Backbone and ligand atoms as CSV (ligand in chain L), in Angstrom:
chain,resi,resn,atom,element,x,y,z
A,1,SER,N,N,12.609,-12.283,-7.174
A,1,SER,CA,C,12.294,-10.803,-6.834
A,1,SER,C,C,10.957,-10.676,-5.891
A,2,THR,N,N,10.977,-9.763,-5.056
A,2,THR,CA,C,9.876,-9.639,-4.051
A,2,THR,C,C,9.265,-8.257,-4.195
A,3,LEU,N,N,7.995,-8.155,-4.183
A,3,LEU,CA,C,7.298,-6.986,-4.045
A,3,LEU,C,C,6.673,-6.829,-2.627
A,4,LEU,N,N,6.985,-5.515,-2.087
A,4,LEU,CA,C,6.629,-5.220,-0.766
A,4,LEU,C,C,5.068,-4.654,-0.764
A,5,LEU,N,N,4.340,-5.460,-0.118
A,5,LEU,CA,C,2.969,-4.997,0.187
A,5,LEU,C,C,2.752,-4.528,1.670
A,6,LEU,N,N,2.607,-3.086,1.835
A,6,LEU,CA,C,2.799,-2.563,3.159
A,6,LEU,C,C,1.383,-1.961,3.622
A,7,ASN,N,N,0.898,-2.456,4.557
A,7,ASN,CA,C,-0.433,-1.873,5.170
A,7,ASN,C,C,-0.318,-1.440,6.600
A,8,GLY,N,N,-0.719,-0.243,6.816
A,8,GLY,CA,C,-0.712,0.462,8.060
A,8,GLY,C,C,-1.676,0.067,9.005
A,9,PRO,N,N,-1.973,0.954,10.098
A,9,PRO,CA,C,-2.836,0.610,11.170
A,9,PRO,C,C,-4.236,0.239,10.711
A,10,ASN,N,N,-4.852,-0.654,11.360
A,10,ASN,CA,C,-6.328,-0.988,11.279
A,10,ASN,C,C,-6.682,-1.734,10.055
A,11,LEU,N,N,-5.609,-2.102,9.163
A,11,LEU,CA,C,-5.712,-2.812,7.943
A,11,LEU,C,C,-5.634,-4.326,8.023
A,12,GLY,N,N,-5.244,-4.805,9.247
A,12,GLY,CA,C,-5.158,-6.337,9.321
A,12,GLY,C,C,-6.513,-6.821,9.676
A,13,ILE,N,N,-7.487,-5.958,9.961
A,13,ILE,CA,C,-8.775,-6.438,10.257
A,13,ILE,C,C,-9.709,-6.244,9.066
A,14,LEU,N,N,-9.130,-6.025,7.936
A,14,LEU,CA,C,-9.916,-5.756,6.801
A,14,LEU,C,C,-10.915,-6.863,6.551
A,15,GLY,N,N,-11.968,-6.571,6.035
A,15,GLY,CA,C,-13.132,-7.633,5.966
A,15,GLY,C,C,-14.192,-7.415,7.097
A,16,ARG,N,N,-13.529,-7.053,8.312
A,16,ARG,CA,C,-14.431,-6.929,9.433
A,16,ARG,C,C,-14.341,-5.461,9.847
A,17,ARG,N,N,-13.704,-4.619,9.278
A,17,ARG,CA,C,-13.488,-3.295,9.649
A,17,ARG,C,C,-14.455,-2.333,8.722
A,18,GLU,N,N,-15.611,-1.814,9.388
A,18,GLU,CA,C,-16.483,-0.998,8.667
A,18,GLU,C,C,-16.688,-1.482,7.132
A,19,PRO,N,N,-17.122,-2.681,7.059
A,19,PRO,CA,C,-17.215,-3.198,5.698
A,19,PRO,C,C,-18.005,-2.379,4.608
A,20,GLU,N,N,-18.829,-1.527,5.145
A,20,GLU,CA,C,-19.569,-0.596,4.189
A,20,GLU,C,C,-18.730,0.448,3.573
A,21,VAL,N,N,-17.651,0.697,4.380
A,21,VAL,CA,C,-16.539,1.650,3.931
A,21,VAL,C,C,-15.407,1.066,3.106
A,22,TYR,N,N,-14.891,-0.107,3.730
A,22,TYR,CA,C,-13.730,-0.759,3.278
A,22,TYR,C,C,-13.941,-2.042,2.586
A,23,GLY,N,N,-15.209,-2.595,2.449
A,23,GLY,CA,C,-15.403,-3.753,1.630
A,23,GLY,C,C,-15.271,-5.015,2.515
A,24,LYS,N,N,-15.533,-6.112,1.821
A,24,LYS,CA,C,-15.634,-7.374,2.543
A,24,LYS,C,C,-14.383,-8.103,2.459
A,25,ALA,N,N,-13.535,-7.786,1.500
A,25,ALA,CA,C,-12.223,-8.521,1.387
A,25,ALA,C,C,-11.297,-8.530,2.439
A,26,THR,N,N,-10.653,-9.419,2.737
A,26,THR,CA,C,-9.775,-9.658,3.888
A,26,THR,C,C,-8.419,-9.258,3.408
A,27,LEU,N,N,-7.401,-9.006,4.310
A,27,LEU,CA,C,-5.968,-8.822,3.974
A,27,LEU,C,C,-5.458,-10.115,3.198
A,28,ALA,N,N,-5.889,-11.202,3.659
A,28,ALA,CA,C,-5.554,-12.473,3.051
A,28,ALA,C,C,-5.920,-12.409,1.585
A,29,ASP,N,N,-7.165,-11.903,1.408
A,29,ASP,CA,C,-7.676,-11.939,-0.086
A,29,ASP,C,C,-6.792,-10.899,-0.784
A,30,VAL,N,N,-6.570,-9.800,-0.399
A,30,VAL,CA,C,-5.699,-8.834,-1.010
A,30,VAL,C,C,-4.387,-9.455,-1.359
A,31,GLU,N,N,-3.645,-10.111,-0.298
A,31,GLU,CA,C,-2.364,-10.666,-0.634
A,31,GLU,C,C,-2.499,-11.698,-1.695
A,32,ARG,N,N,-3.475,-12.526,-1.702
A,32,ARG,CA,C,-3.702,-13.588,-2.846
A,32,ARG,C,C,-3.783,-12.872,-4.162
A,33,SER,N,N,-4.589,-11.796,-4.241
A,33,SER,CA,C,-4.836,-11.212,-5.569
A,33,SER,C,C,-3.570,-10.437,-6.120
A,34,VAL,N,N,-2.808,-9.849,-5.244
A,34,VAL,CA,C,-1.619,-9.190,-5.638
A,34,VAL,C,C,-0.678,-10.282,-6.113
A,35,ALA,N,N,-0.471,-11.252,-5.363
A,35,ALA,CA,C,0.401,-12.498,-5.618
A,35,ALA,C,C,0.150,-12.965,-7.165
A,36,GLN,N,N,-1.211,-13.222,-7.254
A,36,GLN,CA,C,-1.831,-13.672,-8.572
A,36,GLN,C,C,-1.330,-12.663,-9.749
A,37,GLU,N,N,-1.397,-11.463,-9.446
A,37,GLU,CA,C,-1.112,-10.483,-10.452
A,37,GLU,C,C,0.341,-10.484,-10.867
A,38,VAL,N,N,1.180,-10.680,-10.057
A,38,VAL,CA,C,2.593,-10.371,-10.209
A,38,VAL,C,C,3.371,-11.739,-10.496
A,39,LYS,N,N,2.691,-12.892,-10.535
A,39,LYS,CA,C,3.309,-14.221,-10.587
A,39,LYS,C,C,3.859,-14.352,-11.991
A,40,GLU,N,N,3.242,-13.610,-12.905
A,40,GLU,CA,C,3.693,-13.671,-14.414
A,40,GLU,C,C,5.061,-13.304,-14.543
A,41,ARG,N,N,5.514,-12.306,-13.669
A,41,ARG,CA,C,6.806,-11.743,-13.701
A,41,ARG,C,C,7.861,-12.524,-12.735
A,42,GLY,N,N,7.254,-13.645,-12.183
A,42,GLY,CA,C,8.011,-14.262,-11.059
A,42,GLY,C,C,8.227,-13.619,-9.854
A,43,TRP,N,N,7.521,-12.612,-9.523
A,43,TRP,CA,C,7.598,-11.881,-8.246
A,43,TRP,C,C,6.951,-12.575,-7.043
A,44,ASP,N,N,7.504,-12.650,-5.906
A,44,ASP,CA,C,6.933,-13.054,-4.683
A,44,ASP,C,C,6.342,-11.800,-4.060
A,45,VAL,N,N,5.407,-11.967,-3.063
A,45,VAL,CA,C,4.918,-10.749,-2.317
A,45,VAL,C,C,5.314,-11.039,-0.827
A,46,VAL,N,N,6.009,-9.909,-0.328
A,46,VAL,CA,C,6.262,-9.814,1.161
A,46,VAL,C,C,5.166,-8.939,1.705
A,47,SER,N,N,4.288,-9.396,2.476
A,47,SER,CA,C,3.204,-8.611,3.011
A,47,SER,C,C,3.443,-8.278,4.385
A,48,VAL,N,N,3.560,-7.001,4.900
A,48,VAL,CA,C,3.590,-6.465,6.126
A,48,VAL,C,C,2.481,-5.623,6.581
A,49,GLN,N,N,1.867,-5.987,7.617
A,49,GLN,CA,C,0.867,-4.981,8.129
A,49,GLN,C,C,1.155,-4.808,9.636
A,50,ARG,N,N,1.253,-3.537,10.028
A,50,ARG,CA,C,1.696,-3.229,11.369
A,50,ARG,C,C,0.722,-2.058,11.891
A,51,GLU,N,N,0.568,-2.013,13.271
A,51,GLU,CA,C,-0.324,-0.891,13.682
A,51,GLU,C,C,0.530,0.306,14.052
A,52,SER,N,N,1.903,0.161,14.032
A,52,SER,CA,C,2.616,1.267,14.371
A,52,SER,C,C,3.499,1.730,13.372
A,53,GLU,N,N,3.847,3.076,13.400
A,53,GLU,CA,C,4.712,3.700,12.324
A,53,GLU,C,C,6.004,3.091,12.201
A,54,GLY,N,N,6.709,2.919,13.482
A,54,GLY,CA,C,8.083,2.432,13.688
A,54,GLY,C,C,8.129,1.117,12.898
A,55,GLU,N,N,7.256,0.168,13.179
A,55,GLU,CA,C,7.490,-1.041,12.507
A,55,GLU,C,C,7.289,-1.118,11.070
A,56,LEU,N,N,6.412,-0.168,10.557
A,56,LEU,CA,C,6.424,-0.048,9.103
A,56,LEU,C,C,7.713,0.470,8.433
A,57,ILE,N,N,8.331,1.331,9.276
A,57,ILE,CA,C,9.582,2.028,8.852
A,57,ILE,C,C,10.538,0.862,8.696
A,58,HIS,N,N,10.700,0.051,9.807
A,58,HIS,CA,C,11.621,-1.090,9.811
A,58,HIS,C,C,11.351,-1.977,8.443
A,59,ALA,N,N,10.185,-2.232,8.181
A,59,ALA,CA,C,9.863,-3.109,6.990
A,59,ALA,C,C,10.257,-2.535,5.791
A,60,ILE,N,N,10.297,-1.125,5.570
A,60,ILE,CA,C,10.738,-0.585,4.541
A,60,ILE,C,C,12.340,-0.670,4.547
A,61,GLN,N,N,12.901,-0.341,5.537
A,61,GLN,CA,C,14.441,-0.464,5.677
A,61,GLN,C,C,14.870,-1.763,5.311
A,62,ASP,N,N,14.070,-2.816,5.665
A,62,ASP,CA,C,14.610,-4.218,5.560
A,62,ASP,C,C,14.310,-4.707,4.137
A,63,ASN,N,N,13.549,-3.970,3.321
A,63,ASN,CA,C,13.226,-4.412,2.022
A,63,ASN,C,C,13.608,-3.540,0.949
A,64,TYR,N,N,14.844,-2.777,1.020
A,64,TYR,CA,C,15.366,-2.079,0.006
A,64,TYR,C,C,15.575,-2.727,-1.397
A,65,ASP,N,N,15.722,-4.123,-1.238
A,65,ASP,CA,C,16.185,-5.034,-2.414
A,65,ASP,C,C,14.829,-5.421,-3.056
A,66,SER,N,N,13.720,-5.024,-2.483
A,66,SER,CA,C,12.387,-5.344,-3.292
A,66,SER,C,C,12.392,-4.583,-4.571
A,67,VAL,N,N,11.427,-5.050,-5.531
A,67,VAL,CA,C,11.341,-4.534,-6.798
A,67,VAL,C,C,10.476,-3.298,-6.824
A,68,GLY,N,N,9.574,-3.130,-5.828
A,68,GLY,CA,C,8.739,-2.044,-5.778
A,68,GLY,C,C,7.753,-2.265,-4.591
A,69,ALA,N,N,6.933,-1.326,-4.291
A,69,ALA,CA,C,6.119,-1.515,-3.169
A,69,ALA,C,C,4.715,-0.752,-3.346
A,70,ILE,N,N,3.786,-1.458,-2.689
A,70,ILE,CA,C,2.328,-1.050,-2.649
A,70,ILE,C,C,2.032,-0.621,-1.276
A,71,VAL,N,N,1.672,0.717,-0.995
A,71,VAL,CA,C,1.662,1.139,0.415
A,71,VAL,C,C,0.223,1.761,0.679
A,72,ASN,N,N,-0.448,1.163,1.605
A,72,ASN,CA,C,-1.649,1.740,2.162
A,72,ASN,C,C,-1.394,2.226,3.581
A,73,PRO,N,N,-1.132,3.394,3.740
A,73,PRO,CA,C,-0.568,4.015,5.090
A,73,PRO,C,C,-1.825,4.134,6.197
A,74,GLY,N,N,-3.044,3.845,5.770
A,74,GLY,CA,C,-4.027,4.148,6.732
A,74,GLY,C,C,-4.012,5.420,7.176
A,75,ALA,N,N,-4.341,5.834,8.382
A,75,ALA,CA,C,-4.486,7.181,8.977
A,75,ALA,C,C,-3.083,7.748,8.983
A,76,LEU,N,N,-2.003,7.007,8.858
A,76,LEU,CA,C,-0.727,7.608,8.761
A,76,LEU,C,C,-0.583,8.516,7.533
A,77,MET,N,N,-1.478,8.423,6.677
A,77,MET,CA,C,-1.546,9.461,5.515
A,77,MET,C,C,-1.549,10.795,6.088
A,78,ILE,N,N,-2.121,11.020,7.166
A,78,ILE,CA,C,-2.534,12.453,7.631
A,78,ILE,C,C,-1.193,13.133,8.247
A,79,ALA,N,N,-0.467,12.263,8.940
A,79,ALA,CA,C,0.697,12.940,9.811
A,79,ALA,C,C,1.971,11.983,9.911
A,80,GLY,N,N,2.076,11.079,9.021
A,80,GLY,CA,C,3.131,10.140,9.120
A,80,GLY,C,C,4.338,10.583,8.529
A,81,TRP,N,N,4.885,11.630,9.190
A,81,TRP,CA,C,6.104,12.246,8.655
A,81,TRP,C,C,7.419,11.217,8.687
A,82,SER,N,N,7.524,10.445,9.697
A,82,SER,CA,C,8.649,9.422,9.777
A,82,SER,C,C,8.559,8.453,8.618
A,83,LEU,N,N,7.190,8.013,8.473
A,83,LEU,CA,C,6.931,6.983,7.337
A,83,LEU,C,C,7.326,7.688,6.033
A,84,ARG,N,N,7.060,8.868,5.967
A,84,ARG,CA,C,7.212,9.710,4.691
A,84,ARG,C,C,8.707,9.758,4.505
A,85,ASP,N,N,9.479,10.069,5.445
A,85,ASP,CA,C,10.907,10.045,5.253
A,85,ASP,C,C,11.481,8.655,4.932
A,86,ALA,N,N,11.046,7.701,5.451
A,86,ALA,CA,C,11.503,6.222,5.247
A,86,ALA,C,C,11.033,5.992,3.629
A,87,LEU,N,N,9.996,6.381,3.279
A,87,LEU,CA,C,9.657,6.178,1.818
A,87,LEU,C,C,10.603,7.033,0.913
A,88,ALA,N,N,10.963,8.151,1.460
A,88,ALA,CA,C,11.873,9.026,0.616
A,88,ALA,C,C,13.103,8.379,0.219
A,89,ASN,N,N,13.490,7.392,1.090
A,89,ASN,CA,C,14.682,6.827,1.015
A,89,ASN,C,C,14.630,5.419,0.468
A,90,TYR,N,N,13.331,4.999,0.060
A,90,TYR,CA,C,13.156,3.715,-0.541
A,90,TYR,C,C,13.443,3.818,-2.034
A,91,PRO,N,N,14.451,2.921,-2.601
A,91,PRO,CA,C,14.927,3.177,-3.862
A,91,PRO,C,C,14.211,2.762,-5.087
A,92,ARG,N,N,12.922,2.200,-4.862
A,92,ARG,CA,C,12.252,1.667,-5.938
A,92,ARG,C,C,10.896,2.467,-6.032
A,93,PRO,N,N,10.147,2.250,-7.238
A,93,PRO,CA,C,8.862,2.818,-7.381
A,93,PRO,C,C,7.851,2.277,-6.378
A,94,TRP,N,N,6.981,3.054,-5.891
A,94,TRP,CA,C,5.921,2.518,-5.059
A,94,TRP,C,C,4.548,3.376,-5.342
A,95,ILE,N,N,3.568,2.684,-5.028
A,95,ILE,CA,C,2.159,3.196,-5.385
A,95,ILE,C,C,1.385,3.239,-3.998
A,96,GLU,N,N,0.684,4.340,-3.806
A,96,GLU,CA,C,-0.093,4.539,-2.618
A,96,GLU,C,C,-1.478,4.054,-3.019
A,97,VAL,N,N,-2.190,3.211,-1.982
A,97,VAL,CA,C,-3.498,2.836,-2.187
A,97,VAL,C,C,-4.308,3.182,-1.258
A,98,HIS,N,N,-5.610,3.708,-1.372
A,98,HIS,CA,C,-6.573,3.732,-0.374
A,98,HIS,C,C,-7.847,3.055,-0.938
A,99,LEU,N,N,-8.513,2.265,-0.070
A,99,LEU,CA,C,-9.590,1.544,-0.448
A,99,LEU,C,C,-10.816,2.437,-0.791
A,100,SER,N,N,-10.996,3.285,0.255
A,100,SER,CA,C,-12.065,4.217,0.162
A,100,SER,C,C,-11.658,5.540,-0.736
A,101,ASN,N,N,-12.656,6.185,-1.172
A,101,ASN,CA,C,-12.438,7.406,-1.895
A,101,ASN,C,C,-12.234,8.527,-0.772
A,102,VAL,N,N,-11.029,8.762,-0.366
A,102,VAL,CA,C,-10.838,9.680,0.701
A,102,VAL,C,C,-11.239,11.034,0.533
A,103,TRP,N,N,-11.380,11.359,-0.743
A,103,TRP,CA,C,-11.797,12.829,-1.052
A,103,TRP,C,C,-13.412,12.966,-0.818
A,104,ALA,N,N,-14.020,11.787,-0.833
A,104,ALA,CA,C,-15.552,11.881,-0.589
A,104,ALA,C,C,-15.750,11.881,0.934
A,105,ARG,N,N,-14.674,11.786,1.657
A,105,ARG,CA,C,-14.898,11.584,3.225
A,105,ARG,C,C,-14.540,12.897,3.977
A,106,GLU,N,N,-14.263,12.625,5.176
A,106,GLU,CA,C,-13.981,13.833,6.042
A,106,GLU,C,C,-12.819,14.695,5.502
A,107,GLN,N,N,-12.763,15.853,5.761
A,107,GLN,CA,C,-11.793,16.769,5.374
A,107,GLN,C,C,-10.237,16.359,5.832
A,108,PHE,N,N,-10.182,15.818,6.993
A,108,PHE,CA,C,-8.894,15.427,7.432
A,108,PHE,C,C,-8.236,14.255,6.671
A,109,ARG,N,N,-8.986,13.582,5.873
A,109,ARG,CA,C,-8.558,12.590,4.914
A,109,ARG,C,C,-8.233,13.023,3.508
A,110,HIS,N,N,-8.291,14.474,3.310
A,110,HIS,CA,C,-8.210,14.957,1.881
A,110,HIS,C,C,-6.691,15.190,1.452
A,111,GLU,N,N,-5.812,14.920,2.543
A,111,GLU,CA,C,-4.383,15.309,2.143
A,111,GLU,C,C,-3.612,14.230,2.598
A,112,SER,N,N,-2.675,13.648,1.879
A,112,SER,CA,C,-1.685,12.600,2.298
A,112,SER,C,C,-0.253,13.112,2.333
A,113,VAL,N,N,0.445,12.990,3.387
A,113,VAL,CA,C,1.849,13.514,3.572
A,113,VAL,C,C,2.823,12.646,2.611
A,114,ILE,N,N,2.338,11.390,2.187
A,114,ILE,CA,C,3.130,10.687,1.619
A,114,ILE,C,C,2.984,10.731,-0.005
A,115,ALA,N,N,1.757,11.210,-0.326
A,115,ALA,CA,C,1.395,11.218,-1.795
A,115,ALA,C,C,2.312,11.878,-2.802
A,116,PRO,N,N,2.964,12.940,-2.345
A,116,PRO,CA,C,3.783,13.686,-3.178
A,116,PRO,C,C,4.985,12.907,-3.732
A,117,LEU,N,N,5.339,11.782,-2.904
A,117,LEU,CA,C,6.559,10.920,-3.200
A,117,LEU,C,C,6.146,9.809,-3.866
A,118,ALA,N,N,4.749,9.477,-4.047
A,118,ALA,CA,C,4.442,8.250,-4.604
A,118,ALA,C,C,4.483,8.274,-6.137
A,119,GLY,N,N,4.709,7.096,-6.702
A,119,GLY,CA,C,4.699,6.881,-8.346
A,119,GLY,C,C,3.365,7.276,-8.700
A,120,GLY,N,N,2.380,6.951,-7.847
A,120,GLY,CA,C,0.836,7.143,-8.290
A,120,GLY,C,C,0.149,6.855,-7.067
A,121,VAL,N,N,-1.162,7.316,-7.181
A,121,VAL,CA,C,-2.038,6.965,-6.078
A,121,VAL,C,C,-3.306,6.562,-6.629
A,122,ILE,N,N,-3.897,5.457,-6.026
A,122,ILE,CA,C,-5.189,4.687,-6.456
A,122,ILE,C,C,-6.059,4.876,-5.203
A,123,VAL,N,N,-7.131,5.563,-5.364
A,123,VAL,CA,C,-8.243,5.691,-4.256
A,123,VAL,C,C,-9.570,5.243,-4.757
A,124,GLY,N,N,-10.324,4.840,-3.766
A,124,GLY,CA,C,-11.676,4.539,-4.021
A,124,GLY,C,C,-12.075,3.367,-4.890
A,125,MET,N,N,-11.089,2.402,-5.159
A,125,MET,CA,C,-11.388,1.269,-5.917
A,125,MET,C,C,-11.489,0.052,-5.083
A,126,GLY,N,N,-11.649,0.164,-3.786
A,126,GLY,CA,C,-11.664,-1.050,-2.868
A,126,GLY,C,C,-10.359,-1.839,-3.066
A,127,ALA,N,N,-10.695,-3.136,-2.862
A,127,ALA,CA,C,-9.652,-4.022,-2.923
A,127,ALA,C,C,-8.918,-4.182,-4.264
A,128,LEU,N,N,-9.704,-3.893,-5.326
A,128,LEU,CA,C,-9.215,-3.868,-6.704
A,128,LEU,C,C,-8.087,-2.837,-6.799
A,129,GLY,N,N,-8.024,-1.850,-5.958
A,129,GLY,CA,C,-7.069,-0.820,-6.153
A,129,GLY,C,C,-5.537,-1.426,-5.889
A,130,TYR,N,N,-5.458,-2.581,-4.955
A,130,TYR,CA,C,-4.213,-3.135,-4.807
A,130,TYR,C,C,-3.732,-3.811,-6.112
A,131,GLN,N,N,-4.762,-4.532,-6.730
A,131,GLN,CA,C,-4.384,-5.281,-7.932
A,131,GLN,C,C,-3.907,-4.182,-9.093
A,132,LEU,N,N,-4.663,-3.090,-9.189
A,132,LEU,CA,C,-4.332,-2.020,-10.155
A,132,LEU,C,C,-2.832,-1.570,-9.874
A,133,ALA,N,N,-2.567,-1.436,-8.682
A,133,ALA,CA,C,-1.099,-0.955,-8.234
A,133,ALA,C,C,-0.084,-1.904,-8.663
A,134,ALA,N,N,-0.495,-3.208,-8.465
A,134,ALA,CA,C,0.487,-4.293,-8.791
A,134,ALA,C,C,0.684,-4.201,-10.365
A,135,ARG,N,N,-0.424,-4.017,-11.157
A,135,ARG,CA,C,-0.108,-3.899,-12.591
A,135,ARG,C,C,0.494,-2.619,-12.903
A,136,ALA,N,N,0.420,-1.564,-12.280
A,136,ALA,CA,C,1.169,-0.387,-12.432
A,136,ALA,C,C,2.665,-0.616,-12.183
A,137,LEU,N,N,2.930,-1.335,-11.017
A,137,LEU,CA,C,4.384,-1.572,-10.730
A,137,LEU,C,C,5.046,-2.481,-11.857
A,138,LEU,N,N,4.168,-3.447,-12.432
A,138,LEU,CA,C,4.742,-4.265,-13.556
A,138,LEU,C,C,5.097,-3.405,-14.632
A,139,SER,N,N,4.236,-2.337,-14.885
A,139,SER,CA,C,4.651,-1.490,-16.037
A,139,SER,C,C,5.796,-0.627,-15.804
A,140,LEU,N,N,5.757,-0.023,-14.553
A,140,LEU,CA,C,6.771,0.953,-14.175
A,140,LEU,C,C,8.149,0.265,-14.188
A,141,THR,N,N,8.223,-1.143,-13.934
A,141,THR,CA,C,9.566,-1.656,-13.961
A,141,THR,C,C,10.105,-2.516,-15.138
A,142,GLN,N,N,9.215,-2.255,-16.198
A,142,GLN,CA,C,9.562,-2.891,-17.431
A,142,GLN,C,C,10.828,-2.185,-18.059
A,143,GLU,N,N,11.752,-2.976,-18.491
A,143,GLU,CA,C,12.904,-2.245,-19.164
A,143,GLU,C,C,12.691,-2.284,-20.637
L,1,DQA,C1,C,-7.598,4.151,4.178
L,1,DQA,C2,C,-8.089,5.604,4.356
L,1,DQA,C3,C,-7.589,6.315,5.548
L,1,DQA,O1,O,-8.136,7.644,5.765
L,1,DQA,C4,C,-7.993,5.490,6.777
L,1,DQA,O2,O,-7.436,6.203,8.077
L,1,DQA,C5,C,-7.630,4.149,6.658
L,1,DQA,C6,C,-7.949,3.451,5.439
L,1,DQA,C7,C,-8.234,3.487,2.988
L,1,DQA,O3,O,-7.738,2.481,2.534
L,1,DQA,O4,O,-9.327,3.901,2.570
L,1,DQA,O5,O,-7.112,3.496,7.666
L,1,DQA,O6,O,-6.236,4.270,4.066
């Protein structure tokens, strides 16, 4: 089984991107920690980071058979309506993650168009948020 780890625009340069806001962990660090978290269940992680919305949508459509997803949409949280529609058709539970506490920041980050569809939302916990999301998916998919 695979878990889909989906990261939107500007998240490939994690660690070198405004580290005072987003922390020092790289995307590779995040991928490792999520993989570590879910290996007890025998899940593999498929990690996709893209700068464009269309490619993220393809990744969702290509992974309907995954067990669940962790999604950091980046700034697509603000107006990513096509991403939202793609996630509406994703058949498994998924968790939205934001490294920073978006509510402590600019007004335009205070609403996410994908959040109403998410199984849960984790914000402001830095890279740990991805691990917590992985744990949440382990619980949500327990029969
Ligand atoms: C982010 C928050 C977004 O507002 C921002 O556009 C990002 C990163 C976060 O992880 O904190 O790209 O999703």
